[in-house]
C-alpha positions as CSV (number, residue, x, y, z in Angstrom):
1,M,0.0,0.0,0.0
2,V,1.3,3.4,-0.9
3,N,1.5,5.8,2.1
4,S,1.9,9.3,0.7
5,R,0.5,11.7,3.3
6,N,2.5,14.6,1.8
7,N,1.0,14.2,-1.7
8,T,0.6,17.7,-3.0
9,T,-1.2,16.8,-6.3
10,H,-4.5,18.0,-4.8
11,S,-5.7,21.3,-3.5
12,M,-7.1,22.1,-0.1
13,Y,-10.4,23.1,-1.9
14,E,-10.8,19.5,-3.2
15,I,-10.2,18.1,0.3
16,K,-12.7,20.6,1.8
17,L,-15.3,19.7,-0.8
18,M,-14.8,16.0,-0.3
19,K,-15.0,16.4,3.5
20,Y,-18.3,18.3,3.1
21,I,-19.7,15.6,0.7
22,Q,-18.7,12.8,3.0
23,K,-20.6,14.5,5.9
24,L,-23.8,14.0,3.9
25,N,-23.4,10.3,4.8
26,F,-24.7,8.7,1.6
27,S,-22.1,5.9,1.5
28,K,-24.5,3.0,1.1
29,Q,-26.4,4.7,-1.8
30,M,-23.1,5.7,-3.4
31,Q,-21.8,2.2,-3.2
32,L,-24.9,1.0,-5.1
33,I,-24.4,3.7,-7.8
34,S,-20.7,2.9,-8.1
35,S,-20.8,-0.9,-8.0
36,P,-21.9,-1.6,-11.6
37,F,-18.7,0.1,-12.7
38,N,-16.4,-2.0,-10.5
39,A,-14.3,-4.2,-12.8
40,S,-16.3,-7.4,-12.3
41,G,-19.7,-5.6,-12.3
42,Y,-18.8,-3.7,-15.4
43,I,-17.7,-6.9,-17.3
44,V,-21.0,-8.6,-16.4
45,L,-23.0,-5.4,-17.4
46,I,-21.2,-5.3,-20.8
47,I,-21.8,-9.0,-21.4
48,I,-25.5,-8.7,-20.5
49,L,-25.9,-5.7,-22.8
50,Y,-24.1,-7.6,-25.6
51,I,-26.2,-10.7,-25.1
52,C,-29.4,-8.6,-25.2
53,K,-28.1,-7.1,-28.4
54,I,-28.1,-3.6,-26.9
55,L,-24.3,-3.4,-27.6
56,D,-22.7,-4.7,-30.7
57,M,-19.1,-6.1,-31.0
58,K,-17.8,-2.7,-32.1
59,D,-19.2,-1.1,-28.9
60,V,-17.6,-3.9,-26.8
61,I,-14.2,-3.5,-28.5
62,I,-14.3,0.3,-27.9
63,I,-15.2,-0.3,-24.2
64,I,-12.4,-2.8,-23.8
65,I,-9.8,-0.5,-25.5
66,T,-10.8,2.6,-23.5
67,S,-10.8,0.6,-20.2
68,I,-7.2,-0.6,-20.9
69,I,-6.2,3.0,-21.8
70,G,-7.8,4.2,-18.6
71,V,-5.7,1.8,-16.5
72,G,-2.6,2.9,-18.5
73,L,-3.2,6.5,-17.7
74,K,-3.3,5.8,-14.0
75,F,0.3,4.4,-14.3
76,I,1.4,7.5,-16.1
77,F,0.0,10.0,-13.6
78,K,0.4,7.8,-10.4
79,R,-1.8,9.9,-8.3
80,V,-2.5,8.3,-4.9
81,R,-6.1,8.0,-3.8
82,P,-7.5,10.7,-1.4
83,Y,-8.0,8.5,1.6
84,M,-4.4,7.2,1.2
85,S,-2.9,10.7,1.0
86,D,-5.0,12.7,3.5
87,N,-6.2,11.4,6.8
88,V,-9.4,13.6,6.9
89,I,-10.8,11.7,3.9
90,L,-12.3,8.3,4.7
91,N,-12.7,5.3,2.5
92,Y,-16.3,4.2,2.3
93,S,-15.9,2.1,-0.8
94,G,-15.5,-1.2,1.0
95,K,-12.3,-1.8,-0.9
96,E,-8.7,-1.2,0.2
97,H,-7.2,-0.6,-3.2
98,N,-3.9,-2.2,-2.3
99,D,-3.4,-4.0,-5.6
100,I,-1.0,-2.4,-8.1
101,M,-3.9,-2.3,-10.6
102,D,-6.1,-0.1,-8.5
103,I,-3.8,1.9,-6.2
104,Y,-3.9,5.1,-8.3
105,S,-6.8,7.5,-8.7
106,F,-6.2,9.7,-11.7
107,P,-8.2,9.5,-13.9
108,S,-11.2,7.9,-12.3
109,G,-11.7,4.6,-14.1
110,H,-15.3,4.4,-12.9
111,T,-16.1,7.8,-14.4
112,L,-14.2,7.1,-17.6
113,T,-16.0,3.8,-18.2
114,A,-19.4,5.3,-17.2
115,T,-18.8,8.1,-19.6
116,I,-17.9,5.7,-22.5
117,L,-21.0,3.6,-21.8
118,C,-23.3,6.6,-21.5
119,L,-22.0,8.1,-24.7
120,T,-22.4,4.7,-26.4
121,M,-26.0,4.4,-25.2
122,L,-26.8,8.1,-26.0
123,N,-25.6,7.4,-29.6
124,K,-28.1,4.5,-29.8
125,Y,-30.9,6.1,-27.7
126,P,-30.5,9.9,-27.9
127,K,-33.8,10.6,-26.2
128,E,-33.1,8.6,-23.1
129,F,-32.3,11.3,-20.5
130,I,-30.9,8.9,-17.9
131,F,-27.8,8.4,-19.9
132,N,-27.1,12.1,-19.5
133,I,-26.7,11.8,-15.7
134,I,-25.4,8.3,-15.0
135,A,-21.7,9.3,-15.4
136,V,-22.3,12.3,-13.2
137,L,-23.8,10.2,-10.5
138,V,-21.0,7.7,-10.7
139,G,-18.4,10.4,-10.5
140,F,-20.2,12.0,-7.5
141,S,-20.3,8.5,-5.8
142,R,-16.5,8.1,-6.2
143,I,-15.9,11.5,-4.5
144,S,-18.4,10.6,-1.7
145,L,-16.8,7.3,-1.1
146,G,-13.4,9.0,-0.7
147,V,-11.6,7.2,-3.4
148,H,-11.3,10.0,-6.0
149,Y,-10.6,13.7,-5.9
150,P,-13.0,15.9,-7.9
151,T,-10.2,16.5,-10.5
152,D,-10.0,12.7,-10.9
153,I,-13.6,12.7,-11.9
154,I,-13.2,15.6,-14.3
155,G,-10.2,13.9,-15.8
156,G,-12.1,10.6,-16.2
157,A,-15.0,12.4,-17.9
158,I,-12.7,14.3,-20.2
159,F,-10.6,11.3,-21.1
160,G,-13.8,9.2,-21.6
161,F,-15.2,11.9,-24.0
162,L,-11.9,12.2,-25.9
163,L,-11.4,8.5,-26.3
164,Y,-15.0,8.0,-27.4
165,S,-14.7,10.8,-29.9
166,L,-11.4,9.3,-31.3
167,L,-12.7,5.7,-31.5
168,V,-16.2,6.2,-32.8
């Protein structure tokens, strides 16, 4: 586990915002919003959407490629998760993130993959409003759970949008 209490890649404003959000005490609801975008949940979700013919093979390939790129970006930036770098932020995710594959936080993989999936679904179902807010809710859940800084969420959304735009 990385212990980097002196990590200066975040601002005091992000920490204050996260502290405020965590005081709202929505951790159980946020876990529910976040869980379909955990690696295993996301794989199952994509398989179900493919079997139900909601996603086609091109969509699945784009989702796989962007997910791999998202993990690669984490190794480039190597930003430690908030609860690991600041003792006022608590981890409500139910996961310790001590594997090398999930120790870093920038960009948010949950937000990146939620953005990709939502853009894919909006491309197929442009009038379905729910796809406009899922990625936002997932991003908010990651901040609330203490596993991502707000800028991790913004980065995940931006990279998700850029990657989707490049690959579609």
